[in-house]
N, C-alpha and C positions, 0 to 999 in steps of 0.2 A: 522526440518526446523527452520529456524531463524523466530520466530513469533513475535519479537520485531522490525522487520524491517518496517512493515508499521507506527507503532509508533514512531520510530527514523526518518523516512521520513517525517511524518507529523509535527514533532517537528522542523526539520530543515527547512521545507518548511515555517512553521509560523514565525520563527526566521528571516529568510531571508525576509518574507514580513514585517515585523516589523522593519528591517534594511533598507528597501528601495530598496533591490537587486531585481529589478522585473524580470530581465532575469533568474537569478537562482531560483527565487520563481516559476515561470512558470515550469520551467524545473523539478523541484523537485515535484510539484503538479502532472505533467504529469507522471513521474516515479512512484508515489505514486498510482495513479489511474491504471497504468498498472500492477503493483505488486498485488493489491488488486484483479483486475479482473483475473489476472492469478491464483491466489490462489483459488479464488472463483471457476473458471472452474475446477480445480484440484480437489477440494473437492466435486463439485457438480456430476461430472461425475463417481465417485466411488460408486459402489451400497453399500447398507447398507445389512448387513446379520443380519436380525432380526427374532427372532423365539419366537413365542407366545404360 
């Protein structure tokens, strides 16, 4: 999977915030939130195969 995607989205959102593009900034923060929650759900629902 592309593990750099949340970091790239956060960078783009921060840059658009600094540049004053509020519409793009809100959209990128929303996409970042959705990607983060989606990957969290993907990783949380997988069972761990631990043997002690």
